[in-house]
Steps between C-alpha positions, in 0.01 A plus 500: 500500500352457847662629814411506863498832676444547870332827595318604813132577487586871536738494206257308291224757568738773405577320171131478430444863577802609294411297189115509519489123455307261719680177424846417630662384179401786270567756781856376561564469125391860442700629795816322373440627149454867624816476719704377196366785290601752773845350521543522115378855501742596785788344298414697190471817703833437661667469161365841394594651841852360487548622148545159350200562284382836365250645267568729207254771573549680174419182305199436712379856445548467124309174495205649682499797261511268199213289654292823532565606150404161365182488706409845377554388139279197544231724666513739215478220238198356676320831501551554115 
């Protein structure tokens, strides 16, 4: 979809600088994409901060331990 966006020369230079792009379309597209990602991350973070979402730390610790044990077993099998 095409849209028209009005930006001042100063704002456009800032968009180019922020994105590292040198063409208007790709620069604005990248800036919008990054802004949307930041909003999504902020929403997820807010869910954790508010307590709506949580992480079972014990389960995560067990999973990491099991992953290490499995990796060690594979490593030992490879050496045999």
